[in-house]
Phi, psi and omega in degrees: 000135181283148178300140176245108187271157177239129174283136185272351185212163169102331181274126182260137180217139188304323182277328188292327180302309182291319183297321180296318180292320178294319180295322178297316180297318179294322179297317180296320178295318181295320179294319179296320179294320178298321179294319180295329180273007175085035177310138192284190185269213186291153179249167177282150174304328180296333181279000176281347178242118185230150171269133185234139174238181184298322183295326184259007187298315182297315181290312190276337181247300186297312181291319180293336181290352173277353177251326190205144173300129181255117176271133181250125177254105176274121188217173173208154183298326184278353186275108182295315177300329179298327183290340175268320185285316186301313178299326178295315179298321180296316180295315181295323179300316178295321179296328180285353164053050175096354179281343172220161174236139181253122177251121182260127182237119176282114186292331179295326182266353185221060184298324183297318179295321178300318180291319182297327179272359177067034185277129180250349178197154179234158002291147176225135185236125178239173170223152172237123182235117181051040177085357181255130181274137178229125173287132180260297176199163180231136183092179181292149179213152180281162183298318182297318180294319180294318178300317180298318179295317180294322177300317178296320180297315179298319180296316178299315180300318183285312189280322184268331187236359177067027181279119185263356177086188184251146174279130183241131177245112182302338182264358180290147178286131179291151174072019182282352177087354179283132178245125182290138175234131178295145179302146177298131182275137176294145180298131179284165184294341183245010184302319182296318179292321179293322176294324177297323178295319179296317179296322179295317177299320181298325182270359181083011180271080183293324178297320178295321178295316178302314182295320180297317178294322179295326178297322177294314185291339177297327179263330184226082188299342183251011180304114189295322181293322180288322178299312180294314182299318180296316180300318180290315181296320179293323176298312180297324179295320182293322185274348180298126178087355177289148173265101186305320182296316180292319180299315182290327177297314180294321180296321180291323183279337185232072183298337180265003181272108185298318182297319180294319180290324179295316179297318180294324179295321176301314179296321177303313185291316179299326178281001179089004181268072189297310183294326177296317180298313180296313181299321180299316183286324177296319176297322179295319176301319183289333185254000181242179180211167174063222183297323180298316180296318181293322179298317179294320179296315181296317179296322178299316178297324177294321179290330173302321180297322181295317184281320179118132187298332184273353181295133181300331178290327176291316180301315179295321181291326177298319179295317180294324178295318179299319179295321181292327183279326189239000000 
């Protein structure tokens, strides 16, 4: 079976925006609670690779995922590709030095977990980050590909959920039972406003979420969480109440109408069609002038904020926009 990769960024989904913010808040609360309960010091490198069963899944995977991204290796003794992949994952986990934890699950002994993750073949590799499951790849994969996937996973854990990983002491005794807990983080100056934005999203109050993010940016114009949150909340606010069929009909009938193309691009992005959204607006920039052209350009820049400046699709679209403008 060929590896099936998952992109870690760029796809926008109405539920995922809110879920990511809620998961980050829960992860921070869990780390603070672990610290208050006397979470221990550094762990041994050997403790970065653990065997997990159904009984211990919540404790060993879900709870630990509030501290560190947990990679899950679904394997079986009879699986020949697993015998090549599993040692590679174990070695890389140790090399990542606490930035990930590897949980090994024998599918023969844990059929329920295999069913819950919807696994149809092994080896299969997932991750759990702040309680959220992410499929990474299925089937054998090369070391370079796995490293790239793990790098993306670590970045997602750090940037979206604030996961700082585990402290590792090479001289610590393995299996000592000590679980590293990141120090409780002091409340930031804008935590209350950011939490208010999450609560507003949770209740469907998109206008309230927009205002909460704007309140943060009024004092800290470059706050990354507020910049991303505002771009996402404004996008969701714009598409709320739109008739997708009518919007797409108007866009198809009026290729030179900037407003119609901008509305359709918003729907494209919310539906996960990132390149379609970018391409539509770049074409609009190329075929319009004056205020219409500027409106399409500005909306494109706003959608770049939603997806993320480092996303390769954004980088490519920026180059295409430059060509359209100049």
